[in-house]
N, C-alpha and C positions, 0 to 999 in steps of 0.2 A: 487449621484444618477442621476445626470444630464448627465452622460457620454453617448455619442452617442451609445456606444456599447450596452447599456441596453435600447435603445429606445423602448417604448411600441409597442406591436404588438396586433392587434385587437383579434387575436385568441390565443395569448400566455399568459403565467403566468404574473400576475401583482404584485406579492409579493414573498418573499423568507423567509425561516426560517433558523435560525442559532442555532447550538447546539454544545457543547463540554463538556467534563468532567471537574470536578474541578481538576486543575493542580497544582502539586508541582514540581518545577524544581530547581535543584542545586546539586553540588557535595556532596555526602554523604547522600542524602535524602532517599536512600533505607533503611537506619537505622530507618526512621520514620514510616515504614510500620505498625508496631504493634500499635502504638498510633493512627495513622490515621484510622486503621481498627476498633479499639476499639471505636473510636468516632462515628462510625456508629451504635453503640449499638449491635454489634454482639459478640458472644463468641466462635463460632465454624466455621472454614473456611476450604474449600477445596483448596489446593495449587497445581496449575497446573504448570508444568515445563517440560523440555524435558530431555531425558536420558543423554545428553552430559553436562547438567548443574547440574544434580541432586546431585552429590557429590562435586560440586565446591564451590568456596567462595561466589558467589552471593546468591545461595539458602541458604547457611549457614547463611549469614547476615539476610536474610528474616526470617528464622526459629528462630534465636536468638531474633530478634525484636518482633516476635509474642509471643514467650515464655515470654519475659519480660513484655509484656502487658497483660499476663494472657489469651491469646487466644489459644485454642487447634486447631490442624490442622491434616489433613490427606493429603497425597501426591499422586497425579496422574502424572505419567511421561511416560506413554505408548503413546507417541505423535510422530508422523511422521514429519520429516522436510519436508516442503511443504505438509501440512496436507490433509488427505482424509476423506471420509465419514465414513470409518471403525473406524478410530481413534476417530472421534466425537461420534460415537455410543458407543465406549468403555468408553469415558468420561462421557456420560450420564448415563451409567450403574453404573459407579463408584459413581456418585452423588446420585443415588438412594440408593446405599448400604452404603454410608457414609453421613448421613444427616448433613447439614451445614446451616448456616445463610447467608453466603456470599462466594464468590469465589475470590481467588487471583491468578493472572497469572504472573509468573516471566520467561521471555524469549523473543524471537523475535516474529515476526508476526505469525509464525506457532503455537506457544503456545497460544498467545492471541486470534487468530482466532478459534483455537480448543475450547478454553474456552467459547467463545461467542456462538458458534453453539451447544456445549454440553448443555449449559443452556437452549436453545430452546427445545431440545429433552427432557431434564429433566422436563421441565415445561409442555410440550404439547404432547410428544410422537412422533411417526412416524420416518421418515428417513430424512436426510438432503435434498434429492431431492424433497421432498414434499413442501419445502419452497422456491424453486427456482421459478422464474417467468415463466409463460407459454411462448413458447411451450415446453421448456425443463422440467419444473416441474409443480406441481399442483397449485402453487401460494397460498398455504395454509396460512391463516391469523395467525398472532401472536397476541393473544387477551388478554393475561394476563401479568402483570409485571414480569420481570425476577428478580432473586436474585441480590443483589448488586455485582458489579465486580470491583475490584481494579487491574488495569493493570500496570505492572512494566516492561517496555521494556528494553531489554539488547542489542539491536543493534540500529544503527543510520540511519534508513532508512524506516522501515515499516510504522510508523505513526499509526498503528492499535489501539494504546491506545486512539486515538482521533476520531475514525470513528464508524459508525453504520453499518459496513459491515463485513462479514466473507468470505474469499476466500478459497474454498475447491476444491480438486480434487474429482470428482464423478467417482468412479472406473468403474462402469458400462459403462460410456461414455468415460473413459480414458482422461478426460480433466478437467480444472478448470472452476468453475462458482462462481457467487457471490450471497450470501444471504444478503439482505439488509432490515433493519427495524430499526426505531428509538430506539426501546427497546434494541438493541445490543450495544448502546453506553455505554462504561464503566462509572461507577459512579465516580470513582477517577482514576487519573493517576499519578504515581510517576516516574519522569524522572530524572535519576541520571547519568550524563555524565561519572562518574567514572567507570561505568560498561564496558565502551568501551576501557579502558586503555590497556587491554591485548589482544584486538582483532587483528588478523593478517591483513596485508595490503589488502589482496584480499577480506576479509570480509568487510572492510571499503569501498573499491572501489565498490563492488556489492551493498551494502546497500545505499551507497552515490548516485549511479546512480538511484536507486529506488526513493530516495528523490528527485533527480533532475527531473525525469520524472513526479512524482506526481505534483510537483510545476509547471512545464512547461505545463503539460496537463490541469491543473486547470485554469491557466491564459489564455490559448489559447482555452479553451472549448467554445462551443456555449453558448451564453448568456441565462440566465434563462428565459428571456422574449421571447425567441425563442422556448421554450418548451411549450407543451400544458398545459392549466389550469387544476388544479386538482379540481374535483367536491367537495370533502370534505377536509377541511384543515387538518384534522387529518390523512388523507391518504397520505399526501405529504411526499415523501422521502427527506432526506437531500442531496441525489445525484440529484441535480436540475439544474445544469449548472452554468457557471461563474456568480458571483454576486459581488457587491461592497465589501462585507465582505471577501469572499474567495480571492479576488484580493490582499487585504492587506497582508494576510499571505503568499500567493504564491509569491508575488514579493520579500518579505524579504527572503524567503527560496531560491529562485533562486540566489539572490545576495550572500547568504552564500555559495552556491555551487561554484560560480565563484571565490570567495576569498579563500576558505578553502579546497576544495576537494583534490587538488593535494598535499597540505601540509599534510593533515590528512592521506592520503594514504601512502605517501612516507617518512614520519617521525613519527614513533610511539611515540616519545618523545614530539611531538608538541601537548600538551594538550589543548592549546588554540584552535587550529584547530579542534580537535576532540570534544571538548565541543561545539563549534559552530555548527558542523555537527549534533550533538545530538539535539540541539535546532532547527536547520533547519528541521530535520526529524519530530519533533513535529509540527512545523509550517505548513509543507507540509501536515501532517496528518489532521490538522485542516482545511486546504484549501480544500483538496480533499474530506474530510468527509462532507463538506458542498457544494460541487459542482460536484464531480465525475471526473474520468479520461476519456481518450478517446483512440485513436488508438494504441499508443505504448503498453498500457496494454492489450487491446483487442487482439493484434497480438502476444503478449508474450504467450498467452494461447495456440495458435497453435503450438508454439515452444515446450512448455513443454508437449503437447499432443503427438507430433510425434518424440521427441528426441529418438535416438537409439545409443547404444554403445558410449555414451559420458561420459568421465571421467573428473571431475572438480577437479584439484589438490588442496589439502588443506581442503577439506570438507569430514569429516568422515561419509559419508552416502552412501547408496547403489546406484550403478550406474544402469541405466543412470540418470544423474542429472545435471541440469543447474540452478545455483542460480537465484532467481527471478529477482534481479536487472540486471543481465547480459541478461536474456531473454527479458527484456524491452529495454535496451539501444541499443542492436545490430540492432534494426530496427529504432530507433528514428531519426537518421539523415535523412534517406530516407523519413520518415513520415513527419517530419517538413518541408522538402522541398516541399512536396505535400500540406500540410494543410495551408501553409503560404498564399495561394491565398484566403483563407476564412477569414483570420484576419491578414493582413500583418503588420499593425501597432503594434499589440500585439506580433507578432513573432519578429519584429525588437527590440521592447522594451525588450523582453526576452533575445535576444542576447546581448544587451547592459548591462543588469543586470548580465549576465554571464561573463562580461568583454571581449566581443568579439572585434576584430578590425573592427569597423564599419565606418571608415573614408570614407566619401563620399557616404555612403550607403543610399539608398532610400527604401521605403516600397517594391518596386519591387524586391529588393535584399534580402528581409528579410529571405526567406527560406534558401538561400545559406549561408548567414552570420551566421545564427543560426546553421545550419548543420556543417559548418566548425569549429565552436567553440566546438561543441560536439565531433567531430572527434579528435580535438586536445586533449581534456580532456580524451578521450578513450585511445589514444596513450600514454599520459603521465601517465596513471594509469594501463597500461598493460592489457587493455580489449581486447577481441577477435575482429578480423577484420570482423565485420558483421556476418551474419548468416553462412557464409562460414567458419568462424573461430570456429564455434561450430559443424561443421559436415554436414551442409546442402549444397545442390547444386541446380542448375536450375531445375532438375527433381522433386524436392520436392515442388516447389512453388504452384502448383495447389492444392495439398493436404493441405498445410499450410493454404491457403486461404479458402478452404472449412471448415476447422476446426474453424478458427477465425470468419467467417461470422456469427456464432451462437451467438456472443457476442453483441447482438443487442443494449443493453442499452448503452454500452461504445461507439460503433460505432456512434450511434445517437447523442452523446454528442460532437463529433468532429465538428470543424467549417466548414468543407467541407464534402458533402455527398460522400459516398463510396459504391460501389457494389462489387460483387465477383471478377470481372476482375480488378478493382482498387486494391484490396488487393493482388491479384496475382502479379500485376506489382510492388507494393511496396515491396513485398518479393524479387522479382528479383532485384530491385534497392538496396536492403540491403544485397546482397550477399557479397560485399566487398567495402571498402572505400579507401584503400591505397595500 
């Protein structure tokens, strides 16, 4: 707590809150779902998954485990990859028609986030936009406890099983926003690295870079003491800025990326690497669930808002589509070059944890050293070369900046202030790297 980065500020927060679900981690633990659900004292659950997993082995394991534990279930799978408010409304309607004692989500971040937001609407009604912070939404309060939620992630990147947020596309505005509230934190999380054994390399790469940016953004975020005090302790969000607890998880997650990302992407038989990436994703989820992300995630929403005629090979979803991890990493080198001035020591520490070549580097070099290491990892895992690699050009940068400037919470969490012109320049600097 004595770290200079968290030095008290007369107008800033003087405490932070930590929360996470009860975690079960290990190969084969998806088979424990039934017993762990039964231990909550429930007998009827709603099982949320997506149509691509519905008839596959992972949902089969979940169903078999629930049956053996004597738990009845109904399945909702009308979920959009990169979820939107319409799929959440469908989920809430499903919950009203199929009464249950708890909800289980088996899937990636899209499934888990849909389940979270559906629980809000089931509990309190309205539309997802009602629960977004002003000026985008009405800031409607979540006042009653939600049903228990057991989250079972099937990708190694999202970390949603450990966060109190749900990221959704609001179709009326054609872009993503975040609903955040402590009640959205899952009750239990079952993290089974075995679920990633059959994932293709491009999915491991995309989710791995989501993990990477979660951890980097947490560790380099503005300190919690630099955010305003909250009048009521019960009103505090877990998205509260970097803090000593989030640092612990973020640093370990960054180190895992440096050691294992290339291996996990480029060798499907390397179960050690893939297991480590799954653990790293959970650690990064714990980190950003208690601190928040910043500019790479804020600027990714501009990309998914304005993407046109983009086809991402290997993803059986409707175009245009850019996987979330790709939308985040393509701007990250440019962003970390920029934000390093706000926290140079932390950026250089991050580069070292990623196993960058930092020989002779000083804090003044931090942005370049970190960016260079990220670019190396992007090349080594066949990622697009900046936003130009996914179809954008210089003419798009103003519109991208205007879209992303609305992500006020994440922008304010960066260690360096940014305005509309800064974001436009960052997009320009992210057009290509090699």
